[in-house]
Kinemage of the C-alpha trace (Angstrom):
@kinemage 1
@onewidth
@group {chain A} dominant
@subgroup {mainchain}
@vectorlist {calphas} color= white
{ca met a 1} P -40.869 15.316 -40.290
{ca thr a 2} L -38.834 12.520 -41.854
{ca val a 3} L -36.877 13.416 -44.968
{ca gln a 4} L -38.098 11.562 -48.057
{ca thr a 5} L -35.164 10.128 -50.006
{ca gly a 6} L -35.007 9.598 -53.732
{ca leu a 7} L -35.744 5.912 -53.170
{ca ala a 8} L -38.816 6.734 -51.099
{ca arg a 9} L -40.063 9.118 -53.764
{ca leu a 10} L -39.548 6.495 -56.451
{ca ala a 11} L -41.374 3.878 -54.383
{ca thr a 12} L -44.388 6.106 -53.664
{ca asp a 13} L -44.591 8.285 -56.770
{ca gly a 14} L -43.178 5.982 -59.422
{ca ser a 15} L -41.234 7.360 -62.339
{ca ser a 16} L -41.949 7.361 -66.050
{ca leu a 17} L -38.214 7.851 -66.489
{ca ile a 18} L -37.426 4.220 -65.717
{ca ala a 19} L -40.758 2.414 -66.124
{ca gly a 20} L -40.424 -0.557 -68.449
{ca lys a 21} L -36.647 -0.158 -68.684
{ca arg a 22} L -33.954 -2.698 -67.850
{ca leu a 23} L -32.221 -1.348 -64.766
{ca gly a 24} L -28.763 -1.762 -63.314
{ca leu a 25} L -28.544 -0.891 -59.610
{ca ile a 26} L -25.417 0.502 -57.943
{ca val a 27} L -26.327 -0.187 -54.330
{ca asn a 28} L -24.991 -1.275 -50.961
{ca pro a 29} L -26.703 -1.901 -47.592
{ca thr a 30} L -27.614 1.785 -47.201
{ca ala a 31} L -30.191 1.677 -50.022
{ca val a 32} L -33.148 1.282 -47.666
{ca asp a 33} L -36.406 3.046 -46.878
{ca thr a 34} L -37.524 4.187 -43.424
{ca glu a 35} L -38.757 0.651 -42.652
{ca leu a 36} L -35.320 -0.739 -43.631
{ca his a 37} L -36.653 -2.442 -46.759
{ca his a 38} L -33.844 -2.608 -49.319
{ca ala a 39} L -34.038 -1.126 -52.817
{ca ile a 40} L -33.352 -4.526 -54.384
{ca glu a 41} L -36.489 -5.989 -52.805
{ca leu a 42} L -38.565 -2.828 -53.247
{ca leu a 43} L -37.804 -2.440 -56.935
{ca thr a 44} L -37.899 -6.109 -57.920
{ca ala a 45} L -41.416 -6.228 -56.426
{ca arg a 46} L -42.576 -3.544 -58.852
{ca pro a 47} L -44.220 -4.986 -62.003
{ca asp a 48} L -43.308 -1.878 -64.013
{ca leu a 49} L -39.571 -2.274 -63.321
{ca lys a 50} L -37.059 -4.883 -64.433
{ca ile a 51} L -33.813 -5.224 -62.462
{ca ala a 52} L -31.257 -6.748 -64.815
{ca ala a 53} L -28.078 -6.596 -62.705
{ca leu a 54} L -26.523 -5.263 -59.518
{ca phe a 55} L -23.285 -3.283 -59.389
{ca gly a 56} L -21.253 -3.233 -56.186
{ca pro a 57} L -19.057 -0.296 -55.095
{ca glu a 58} L -16.168 -0.679 -52.621
{ca his a 59} L -17.157 -3.088 -49.794
{ca gly a 60} L -19.644 -4.863 -52.101
{ca val a 61} L -23.392 -4.868 -52.661
{ca arg a 62} L -23.998 -6.298 -49.195
{ca gly a 63} L -21.228 -4.216 -47.568
{ca asp a 64} L -19.264 -7.021 -45.947
{ca ala a 65} L -15.801 -6.463 -47.482
{ca gln a 66} L -13.179 -4.420 -45.624
{ca asp a 67} L -11.548 -1.309 -47.085
{ca met a 68} L -9.320 -1.783 -50.139
{ca ile a 69} L -10.302 -5.474 -50.383
{ca asp a 70} L -11.200 -6.461 -53.940
{ca val a 71} L -14.639 -7.941 -54.523
{ca ala a 72} L -15.356 -10.533 -57.215
{ca asp a 73} L -18.275 -10.716 -59.656
{ca gly a 74} L -20.953 -13.246 -58.832
{ca his a 75} L -24.640 -13.561 -57.982
{ca asp a 76} L -26.505 -12.009 -55.079
{ca ala a 77} L -27.437 -14.796 -52.679
{ca arg a 78} L -30.838 -13.347 -51.789
{ca ser a 79} L -32.158 -12.045 -55.103
{ca gly a 80} L -30.225 -14.311 -57.458
{ca leu a 81} L -29.355 -11.305 -59.615
{ca pro a 82} L -25.949 -11.100 -61.293
{ca val a 83} L -23.501 -8.839 -59.461
{ca his a 84} L -20.797 -6.875 -61.265
{ca ser a 85} L -18.038 -5.655 -58.966
{ca leu a 86} L -16.836 -2.067 -59.392
{ca tyr a 87} L -13.975 -2.606 -56.962
{ca gly a 88} L -11.599 -5.294 -58.154
{ca thr a 89} L -7.832 -5.690 -58.277
{ca thr a 90} L -6.985 -3.025 -60.884
{ca leu a 91} L -7.714 0.625 -61.590
{ca glu a 92} L -9.693 -0.477 -64.642
{ca ser a 93} L -12.008 -2.573 -62.448
{ca leu a 94} L -13.508 0.609 -60.972
{ca thr a 95} L -15.389 1.394 -64.196
{ca pro a 96} L -18.254 -0.651 -65.679
{ca thr a 97} L -17.235 -2.336 -68.936
{ca pro a 98} L -19.325 -2.146 -72.131
{ca ala a 99} L -20.187 -5.832 -71.628
{ca met a 100} L -21.587 -5.113 -68.149
{ca leu a 101} L -23.781 -2.364 -69.584
{ca glu a 102} L -25.158 -4.312 -72.546
{ca gly a 103} L -28.085 -5.736 -70.603
{ca ile a 104} L -29.356 -2.473 -69.105
{ca asp a 105} L -31.056 0.692 -70.329
{ca val a 106} L -30.716 2.825 -67.181
{ca met a 107} L -28.161 2.735 -64.377
{ca val a 108} L -29.691 3.619 -60.999
{ca tyr a 109} L -27.450 4.806 -58.169
{ca asp a 110} L -28.613 4.654 -54.544
{ca val a 111} L -25.788 4.726 -51.969
{ca gln a 112} L -25.512 6.784 -48.772
{ca asp a 113} L -22.454 9.024 -48.934
{ca ile a 114} L -20.791 10.567 -45.868
{ca gly a 115} L -19.786 13.978 -47.208
{ca ser a 116} L -16.022 13.487 -47.479
{ca arg a 117} L -14.201 13.275 -50.798
{ca tyr a 118} L -12.041 10.301 -49.724
{ca tyr a 119} L -15.137 8.118 -49.556
{ca thr a 120} L -15.098 6.337 -52.882
{ca phe a 121} L -18.812 5.826 -53.563
{ca val a 122} L -19.450 9.111 -55.396
{ca trp a 123} L -16.403 8.492 -57.580
{ca thr a 124} L -17.816 5.070 -58.473
{ca met a 125} L -20.923 7.020 -59.501
{ca val a 126} L -18.937 9.450 -61.665
{ca leu a 127} L -16.951 6.653 -63.350
{ca ala a 128} L -20.227 4.841 -64.051
{ca met a 129} L -21.712 8.040 -65.494
{ca arg a 130} L -18.754 8.358 -67.849
{ca ala a 131} L -19.128 4.722 -68.936
{ca cys a 132} L -22.881 5.094 -69.453
{ca ala a 133} L -22.322 8.215 -71.549
{ca lys a 134} L -20.015 6.248 -73.868
{ca ala a 135} L -22.446 3.317 -74.023
{ca gly a 136} L -25.558 5.403 -74.627
{ca lys a 137} L -27.213 4.427 -71.333
{ca ala a 138} L -29.244 6.735 -69.127
{ca phe a 139} L -28.350 7.393 -65.481
{ca cys a 140} L -30.611 7.974 -62.475
{ca val a 141} L -29.515 9.091 -58.994
{ca leu a 142} L -31.802 8.453 -56.042
{ca asp a 143} L -30.568 11.212 -53.783
{ca arg a 144} L -29.798 10.926 -50.061
{ca pro a 145} L -28.670 13.432 -47.403
{ca asn a 146} L -25.136 14.578 -46.874
{ca pro a 147} L -24.895 13.508 -43.201
{ca leu a 148} L -22.598 16.445 -42.392
{ca gly a 149} L -25.080 18.932 -43.846
{ca gly a 150} L -24.567 20.944 -46.979
{ca val a 151} L -23.430 24.314 -45.619
{ca his a 152} L -19.766 23.963 -44.697
{ca val a 153} L -16.914 23.426 -47.156
{ca glu a 154} L -13.491 22.663 -45.698
{ca gly a 155} L -10.033 21.845 -46.973
{ca pro a 156} L -7.845 22.511 -49.998
{ca leu a 157} L -8.531 21.672 -53.617
{ca ile a 158} L -6.600 18.823 -55.246
{ca gln a 159} L -3.578 19.964 -57.211
{ca pro a 160} L -2.955 18.632 -60.762
{ca asp a 161} L -1.530 15.081 -60.892
{ca phe a 162} L -2.775 14.264 -57.371
{ca glu a 163} L -6.198 13.001 -58.468
{ca ser a 164} L -7.044 9.427 -57.429
{ca phe a 165} L -9.929 7.250 -56.286
{ca val a 166} L -9.947 9.226 -53.000
{ca gly a 167} L -10.403 12.388 -55.053
{ca leu a 168} L -11.269 11.745 -58.675
{ca val a 169} L -11.707 15.451 -59.410
{ca ser a 170} L -10.579 18.520 -57.517
{ca cys a 171} L -12.755 19.498 -54.569
{ca pro a 172} L -12.245 20.178 -50.842
{ca asn a 173} L -12.109 17.274 -48.413
{ca arg a 174} L -15.500 18.279 -47.010
{ca his a 175} L -17.519 19.251 -50.074
{ca gly a 176} L -20.997 19.859 -48.648
{ca met a 177} L -22.825 18.270 -51.607
{ca thr a 178} L -25.204 15.358 -52.044
{ca ala a 179} L -24.597 12.594 -54.589
{ca gly a 180} L -27.295 14.067 -56.814
{ca glu a 181} L -25.609 17.462 -56.754
{ca ile a 182} L -22.218 15.923 -57.542
{ca ala a 183} L -23.808 14.089 -60.477
{ca arg a 184} L -25.251 17.362 -61.814
{ca trp a 185} L -21.880 19.082 -61.350
{ca arg a 186} L -19.852 16.450 -63.214
{ca his a 187} L -22.511 16.006 -65.899
{ca asp a 188} L -22.230 19.687 -66.770
{ca val a 189} L -18.506 20.280 -66.214
{ca glu a 190} L -17.442 17.171 -68.132
{ca lys a 191} L -20.080 17.741 -70.842
{ca leu a 192} L -21.179 14.120 -70.574
{ca asp a 193} L -23.470 13.019 -73.399
{ca leu a 194} L -25.760 11.391 -70.894
{ca glu a 195} L -29.451 11.443 -70.071
{ca leu a 196} L -29.242 12.186 -66.336
{ca tyr a 197} L -32.137 12.082 -63.880
{ca val a 198} L -31.810 13.052 -60.237
{ca ile a 199} L -34.790 12.098 -58.087
{ca ser a 200} L -34.265 14.622 -55.334
{ca met a 201} L -35.252 14.417 -51.672
{ca arg a 202} L -38.220 16.101 -50.077
{ca gly a 203} L -37.742 17.881 -46.771
{ca trp a 204} L -33.934 18.022 -46.678
{ca gln a 205} L -32.296 21.404 -46.135
{ca arg a 206} L -28.620 22.266 -46.289
{ca asp a 207} L -28.300 22.961 -42.578
{ca met a 208} L -29.577 19.472 -41.623
{ca arg a 209} L -27.186 16.854 -40.312
{ca phe a 210} L -28.214 13.219 -40.479
{ca asp a 211} L -29.632 13.131 -36.963
{ca his a 212} L -32.128 15.794 -38.057
{ca thr a 213} L -33.555 13.738 -40.929
{ca gly a 214} L -35.528 11.044 -39.086
{ca leu a 215} L -33.886 8.436 -41.314
{ca pro a 216} L -32.274 5.232 -40.019
{ca trp a 217} L -28.464 5.111 -40.160
{ca val a 218} L -27.120 2.032 -41.906
{ca met a 219} L -23.351 1.529 -41.922
{ca pro a 220} L -22.099 2.515 -45.411
{ca ser a 221} L -18.915 0.500 -44.762
{ca pro a 222} L -17.608 -1.747 -41.976
{ca asn a 223} L -15.682 1.060 -40.272
{ca met a 224} L -18.368 3.754 -40.485
{ca pro a 225} L -20.583 2.557 -37.620
{ca thr a 226} L -22.210 5.841 -36.582
{ca thr a 227} L -22.840 9.392 -37.688
{ca asp a 228} L -20.225 10.400 -35.092
{ca thr a 229} L -17.679 8.526 -37.230
{ca ala a 230} L -18.808 10.380 -40.335
{ca leu a 231} L -18.407 13.714 -38.552
{ca val a 232} L -14.698 13.222 -37.773
{ca tyr a 233} L -13.845 11.343 -40.978
{ca pro a 234} L -13.030 14.351 -43.226
{ca gly a 235} L -9.984 14.950 -41.034
{ca met a 236} L -9.186 11.634 -39.441
{ca cys a 237} L -9.101 9.708 -42.707
{ca leu a 238} L -5.737 11.452 -43.155
{ca val a 239} L -4.407 8.923 -40.617
{ca glu a 240} L -4.663 6.321 -43.400
{ca gly a 241} L -1.686 8.083 -44.991
{ca thr a 242} L 0.482 7.231 -41.963
{ca glu a 243} L 1.533 4.203 -39.931
{ca leu a 244} L -0.593 5.417 -37.018
{ca ser a 245} L -3.686 3.337 -36.240
{ca glu a 246} L -7.005 4.992 -37.041
{ca gly a 247} L -8.686 2.662 -34.569
{ca arg a 248} L -9.847 -0.012 -37.007
{ca gly a 249} L -11.095 -3.026 -35.160
{ca thr a 250} L -12.366 -0.923 -32.265
{ca thr a 251} L -15.926 0.249 -31.702
{ca arg a 252} L -14.879 3.862 -32.378
{ca pro a 253} L -12.725 3.894 -35.533
{ca phe a 254} L -11.433 7.352 -36.570
{ca glu a 255} L -12.567 8.838 -33.260
{ca leu a 256} L -9.772 6.800 -31.630
{ca ala a 257} L -6.296 7.046 -33.122
{ca gly a 258} L -2.709 6.652 -32.014
{ca ala a 259} L 0.278 4.297 -31.910
{ca pro a 260} L 2.199 2.216 -29.339
{ca tyr a 261} L 5.037 4.731 -28.991
{ca leu a 262} L 2.925 7.833 -28.256
{ca asp a 263} L 2.268 9.433 -24.857
{ca ser a 264} L -1.511 9.827 -24.654
{ca his a 265} L -1.503 12.630 -22.080
{ca lys a 266} L 1.098 14.695 -23.915
{ca leu a 267} L -0.837 14.210 -27.160
{ca ala a 268} L -4.146 15.301 -25.618
{ca his a 269} L -2.435 18.317 -24.041
{ca ala a 270} L -0.819 19.345 -27.344
{ca leu a 271} L -4.124 19.106 -29.201
{ca thr a 272} L -6.016 20.970 -26.494
{ca ser a 273} L -3.459 23.783 -26.632
{ca met a 274} L -4.278 24.308 -30.331
{ca glu a 275} L -7.749 25.556 -29.285
{ca leu a 276} L -9.622 23.652 -31.961
{ca pro a 277} L -13.321 24.562 -32.008
{ca gly a 278} L -16.115 22.169 -31.040
{ca val a 279} L -14.001 19.236 -29.856
{ca lys a 280} L -12.291 17.876 -26.743
{ca phe a 281} L -9.519 15.282 -26.543
{ca arg a 282} L -9.359 12.484 -24.013
{ca pro a 283} L -6.134 10.504 -23.453
{ca ala a 284} L -7.012 6.961 -24.477
{ca gly a 285} L -5.530 3.515 -24.839
{ca phe a 286} L -6.997 1.056 -27.331
{ca leu a 287} L -6.274 -2.267 -29.006
{ca pro a 288} L -6.781 -2.380 -32.800
{ca gln a 289} L -7.923 -5.805 -33.925
{ca phe a 290} L -6.539 -5.646 -37.443
{ca gln a 291} L -4.390 -3.670 -39.891
{ca lys a 292} L -1.841 -1.258 -38.410
{ca his a 293} L -0.572 -2.246 -34.920
{ca ala a 294} L -3.068 -5.109 -34.837
{ca arg a 295} L -3.509 -6.506 -31.308
{ca gln a 296} L -0.859 -4.115 -29.952
{ca ala a 297} L -1.703 -1.680 -27.169
{ca cys a 298} L -1.868 1.814 -28.682
{ca asn a 299} L -1.715 5.189 -26.936
{ca gly a 300} L -3.585 8.106 -28.401
{ca val a 301} L -6.741 10.143 -27.983
{ca gln a 302} L -10.457 9.859 -28.443
{ca met a 303} L -12.101 12.868 -30.026
{ca his a 304} L -15.318 14.034 -28.407
{ca val a 305} L -17.177 16.483 -30.651
{ca thr a 306} L -18.954 18.973 -28.411
{ca asn a 307} L -20.405 21.276 -31.072
{ca pro a 308} L -20.918 19.830 -34.566
{ca glu a 309} L -21.615 23.279 -36.011
{ca thr a 310} L -18.347 24.881 -34.965
{ca phe a 311} L -16.259 21.678 -35.256
{ca arg a 312} L -13.867 21.696 -38.206
{ca pro a 313} L -12.972 18.065 -38.906
{ca tyr a 314} L -10.284 18.651 -41.535
{ca arg a 315} L -8.403 21.196 -39.433
{ca thr a 316} L -8.674 18.797 -36.490
{ca gly a 317} L -7.273 15.888 -38.508
{ca val a 318} L -4.336 17.991 -39.673
{ca ala a 319} L -3.721 19.083 -36.077
{ca phe a 320} L -3.717 15.447 -34.978
{ca leu a 321} L -1.042 14.493 -37.537
{ca lys a 322} L 1.061 17.503 -36.579
{ca ala a 323} L 0.822 16.717 -32.852
{ca cys a 324} L 1.811 13.063 -33.403
{ca tyr a 325} L 4.735 14.019 -35.650
{ca asp a 326} L 5.954 16.737 -33.289
{ca gln a 327} L 5.889 14.374 -30.313
{ca ser a 328} L 8.086 11.748 -31.961
{ca pro a 329} L 9.476 12.607 -35.421
{ca ala a 330} L 11.828 9.618 -35.360
{ca ser a 331} L 9.031 7.102 -34.759
{ca phe a 332} L 6.364 8.739 -36.929
{ca lys a 333} L 6.106 7.158 -40.401
{ca trp a 334} L 4.125 8.026 -43.504
{ca arg a 335} L 2.506 5.124 -45.360
{ca thr a 336} L 4.751 3.988 -48.233
{ca lys a 337} L 2.690 1.052 -49.564
{ca ala a 338} L 0.384 1.468 -52.572
{ca tyr a 339} L -2.878 3.191 -51.726
{ca glu a 340} L -6.100 2.982 -53.754
{ca phe a 341} L -4.290 1.673 -56.864
{ca val a 342} L -1.524 4.317 -56.732
{ca asp a 343} L 2.049 3.387 -55.819
{ca lys a 344} L 4.117 6.341 -57.057
{ca ile a 345} L 2.583 9.084 -54.876
{ca pro a 346} L 2.522 8.872 -51.051
{ca ala a 347} L -0.920 8.083 -49.667
{ca ile a 348} L -0.909 11.232 -47.538
{ca asp a 349} L -0.371 13.369 -50.631
{ca leu a 350} L -3.368 11.754 -52.348
{ca leu a 351} L -5.496 12.311 -49.263
{ca ala a 352} L -4.374 15.913 -48.789
{ca gly a 353} L -4.447 16.735 -52.495
{ca ser a 354} L -0.771 17.725 -52.756
{ca ala a 355} L 2.586 17.289 -51.044
{ca ala a 356} L 2.138 20.547 -49.109
{ca leu a 357} L 0.705 19.022 -45.923
{ca arg a 358} L 3.382 16.334 -45.583
{ca glu a 359} L 6.205 18.736 -46.358
{ca gly a 360} L 4.793 21.399 -44.035
{ca ile a 361} L 4.475 19.024 -41.085
{ca glu a 362} L 8.022 17.767 -41.624
{ca ala a 363} L 9.276 21.359 -41.771
{ca gly a 364} L 7.614 22.258 -38.457
{ca ala a 365} L 4.963 24.574 -39.929
{ca ser a 366} L 2.328 25.891 -37.545
{ca leu a 367} L -1.302 24.849 -37.870
{ca asp a 368} L -2.136 28.331 -39.175
{ca asp a 369} L 0.585 28.033 -41.807
{ca leu a 370} L -0.647 24.593 -42.853
{ca ser a 371} L -4.185 25.923 -43.297
{ca ala a 372} L -3.317 29.290 -44.862
{ca arg a 373} L -4.449 28.450 -48.418
{ca trp a 374} L -7.674 26.674 -47.514
{ca pro a 375} L -10.016 29.714 -47.376
{ca arg a 376} L -9.178 30.631 -50.962
{ca asp a 377} L -9.864 27.097 -52.193
{ca glu a 378} L -13.006 26.746 -50.080
{ca gly a 379} L -14.419 29.999 -51.434
{ca ala a 380} L -13.647 29.069 -55.028
{ca phe a 381} L -15.360 25.711 -54.693
{ca ala a 382} L -18.384 27.116 -52.856
{ca glu a 383} L -18.848 29.482 -55.775
{ca glu a 384} L -18.468 26.679 -58.337
{ca arg a 385} L -20.895 24.285 -56.660
{ca ala a 386} L -23.624 26.926 -56.272
{ca ala a 387} L -24.895 26.321 -59.800
{ca tyr a 388} L -25.566 22.640 -59.072
{ca thr a 389} L -27.187 22.646 -55.619
{ca leu a 390} L -30.727 21.292 -55.328
{ca tyr a 391} L -31.677 22.262 -51.770
{ca glu a 392} L -32.113 25.479 -49.817
């Protein structure tokens, strides 16, 4: 049975919640039905709905911008609708302005998330919810699956003062929630004066990964080509906090990672010796086409997930950083440039939620030492999220 998304339910069942209202749509290429018809076309064809404007998250409404590349306002070439960018050149550009919201009654959010808190789409949703609450606008989430499933929670909470657009509020790196559940969580915790509707899915259960849903996978961003990428991302996005290449410009970004100075075989051996569950490491050479080490031969590994249920992506990503640092501390470098609009805190600290990971790796801490506090944080968050889950 194919899972029925919030969009599919809206298209087949309709909704008195938004009928006759002026709608703003936060969408990207993933807002499609099982026949790959896009929400913009589906909803503009409905006589009972009026689409007033489109709002683009990171990568834009049509998903063609690379990571951390600002997107300008404009008009959508296909529909002719005005497009307001929610990913510009400043921190303020991430939030809809009162002027953007004047022409709408309800903001509708339909974007496929990937289940990792670094992925900025759900934080665009939360910022838009806050803005709509101030402007007296309603908010509707058309829910979609968490492609990693909704059972496992992994990683530490974010410590105070380390919040950013790769973690707007404190939660583990792998949170195990859908966008609709996150909306319910923030709506309640932040006491937002907001009329919130979540059109939930039919047929999705927490133990379902994306390949169980029967739904088509559409790339949520240019470097998220497959569900395999999404599976490793909660750990391998940490590579963005270093000067290692995360394989951008290859066909397997985040599964491939390394640098010119590394020894691939030593790296694979070191990672294998850590006995990480559900994954094998293959020595690999690759040639990134852009960003770090662009068009330079890199040595590293490709991760081959052998058991998605036992695989722990965050622990694996931390192990990868430790193995690279331990092999060549003199050559290993943390990213020092501004990251997601923050220039006073190292990118790795934003990604990890504190300075503890960076300092621990530099001090030679074991993988068990680096992960010692995670179970406490994971348990606390699992308990907190329980009140907001929508699916068995």
